[in-house]
C-alpha angles and dihedrals in degrees: 000000000000122000133208140175123245091247093052091046091053090049093048089050096044087238138131119254120219104186143030113352094200096050107131117226125193109160148030128232147148124285089251101051104028122127126204096275091055135100119213138159143229113214103142121061089217089077097044091110089065093059094085098042100044116109093212118135094220131014122197108225141169121260116296097017117127138177123230087221121019146027132295138186114214112219134168094245118015095195095052090045091052089056089057086049091053090048092052096049094035108038117186114274113261118227125207106238115243150098118270113231092240095054117112110218124175116234085230095058119103117225124192128218125290096008127155122218113183135210119306095005120153121209113179133206119298093015118139125204119189130228119289095011121144125213107187122203122322099003116158120208114186128220117293093005121143128216117186132220124298094011123155117209112184123212123299097013119146124213106181129206122308093007117147123211121183129216122303094012115160121203117185125213117301099016115150116202118187103012112156119281117246095260123150134153119212110229116182102300105357146038118259117206115243107220111246104217102161129094141230122243119197112191126214123298097015120149122198124191131230120297095003120143130213110188125214119249122263084229128346116014149312106220134196111196127232116287096008116150121207124189130220123294098016124148119215111184132211119298094009113147118201117192129230121297097004121153121211118187128218122302096009115146125206117192126220124299095005112146125208128196124221128297094016119161121211122190126219119290093007115152131206128196117226131268097028129125125229118200127227115288097012117153134203132196125229114288094012118161113214121192104154140054113281125214123230114281096012116143115208135181138172131034115307089031115253132175108287097241092051091046091055091051091050092049091049091051097047097081090051095054096092092054093043089053091050089050092050091048089051090051093049089050092051092048094041092232115177105224110205115245108230095207092050090047090054091048090056 
């Protein structure tokens, strides 16, 4: 494990140290469990009470924050700074380039320089793999697919035929790129499969979490924009287009032909009907149900999706509904109001 002094760390982060320059740091931890050789951070006011009880040697903090006992490094963004600390103490694992003897690689595949192909991988004819990319164990790369440079494909991922991955793409275990879209036409008494003849395009710097699926287009393409990050267990249907630098949390589902702009944020278990358009910078709370076009910058929650502020008011009112109904009934009784009976009205 690397070590660094507090002064060196402050210089690395472009921050200001308030404490002992010679303090030696060798690990990262949380505020709750840190020991004196650890670095941690405070980015959420909810945890501010821990600042004066943590045993951490150094805490990364925003400007003006101090500890009663202990050292801090002031930085512009403690969370981003902590990412750099993690990268320092836990550098990416280096792979020794080479092809494992159990890998099956077509003679018609094109392999770049310095690539790693792990045990039991399959690379079919016409596939191309760029320089410095790593395929860990049991990765399948279908015919005529393209993987760019410096990609990392974790075990048991599947990249089906004609799929296109850009540079620095990360696919975690169990990802399936290019499965058939869910397309069937009902004819008389049964469903007939609609051939899914399109492709999937994954642009540069995309990261996709474990067991997520991105379906190929019926015709044309399904596209994931540059820098977009997708969590585990997400379903991206055929002909969906996600813009640049979107984030999609776990168990979200996006139906076919829905189009997202750039910098959208999707909470966990949110669902989207097909054939709608989402503007740049729109955001959606967890378990949202979205069934209409959404303007740029809108923030929606709930199902059906409502403006977040209205949804919060509705949620706050729901627990009070039984009492409100009782109060209304008491008022009706006091005023001797004859409330129409819907069943009797229909009978008339």
